[in-house]
N, C-alpha and C positions, 0 to 999 in steps of 0.2 A: 777280543781286545788286543791280542798280540799283533794283529795285522794292521792296526791303526797307525798311520803316519802322523804322529803328534805334531811335528813341525808344520805340516800342511794344515792340520786342524787349527793350530794356533793362529796362523795367518788368516784363515777363514773366519775364525771367531773374532779377531780384531776388526775385520771388515764388517762383520755383522754389528758389532758394538758401534762402529762409526756410523753405519746406516741408521741404527736406532737413535743415536744422538741427533742426527738430522731430522728424523721423524719427530722427535721431542721438540726440537727448535721450531719446526714448522707447525706445531700444534696438531699433528696427525695421530697422536696417541691420545685416545679419548675415553674408551670404555674400560671397564674393569678387566675384561679379557686382554685388551691392548696393553694395559699397564702390567698385567701378569706376564704376558709374553716378553715384554721388554725387560722385566725383572729377571726372568730366566736367562736371558742373553747376558746380562751383567753379573748374575750369580756365578757364572763360570769365567769371570774376568780375571785379569792378572794382578790388579792392584787393590789396595784397601779402598781407594776411591770408587772403583768398579763395584765392590761389594757394598759399600755405603749406598751407592745409587740403586743397587738391586734391592736393598732393604727399603729404601724410600719408595721405589716403584711398587714393590709388593704391598707396602702399607697403604699406598694410595689405591691400589686395586681393591684391597679389603674395605676401604672406606666407600668406594663406589659400588662395590658388589659384595656385601657382607656374606652372601651365601657361596661365594667363589672358593670352594674347598681347596683347590690346588694352590691358590695364592695364600691362603691362611697357612698352609704347611710351608710354602716358600718364604713367607716372612720370618718364620721361626728358623728355617735353614740359613737364610741370609744373615740373620742376627747371630746365629751360632758361628757361621763362617767368618763374620766380621770380628767377633771376639777371638776366634782362633788365630786369625791373621794378626791381631793385636797381642798375641801371646797370653791371652786370658782364658779362663775356663768358659766353656760354652754353657748355655742354660738348658736347652731343650734336648740335647743328645742326638742331633742329626748329622754330626760330623765324625768321620772315621779317619784314622791315620795308620800308617804302617809302623810297627815297632822296630827297634834296631835289629831284632831277629828276623824281620820280614813278615811277621804275622799282623793281621789287621786287628785294630782295637778301637774302642770308642775313645775319641779325644776327651781329655779331662773335662769333667762336668762339675759346675758349682751346684751342688744338690740343694742349696738353700734358696736359690734364685726363683725357681718355679717348682710346682709339683705335678704329679701325673694328671690331675684334673686340668691344670693350665695347658699341659701338652695336648690333652684330648680336645680341648676347645680349638686348637690349631691343627688338628689332624695328625699330631705326632704321637707315635706309640709310647707306651710307658717306658720308663728308663730301663727296667729289667728286660723288656723285649729288645730294645736297642743293644743292650749288652750281649744278649743271646745271639742277635744277628751278627754282631762283630765276631763272636766266637766261631760262627759258621762261615765267615768269609774266607776266601782263599786268594 
C-alpha cells in the first residue's frame, strides 16, 4: 500500500464513477451482479451522495439476486460507511478508522441497532470478530 499513488487512484476512481453513472442512465446496469459492481465503485466514492448511491445499488442487487453474498455484505458496509460519513455510529461493524495514536480501531458501533444474527444474514462477522480484526491491523 505504500507504493500506491493515491492522487492517481482518486482521478481513476472519479472516472469510473462517471462511467458507471452513464451506464445507469443508459439502462445498461441490469443484473444483480451489475448492480453489485456499480455499488462497489460508489462505495469508494468521495461524497455522502456517492455512498448513498452505493447503498441503493447494493440494495437493488440484493432484491434482484438474494443469493448474491458479496452484495449482502456490501449493503451493510455501505450503510455503515454512510452512517460514519454522517458522524453517526455504524450498525454492522464493517468500518475501521485510525485513532489519534495511529492504531486501527473499529469505528463507533450502535450495539442496539442490529445483533450478530442480523450481521450473519448479511455475511458480516460477529462484532467481537470485527473488534479482534481491528486489534490486529497495522
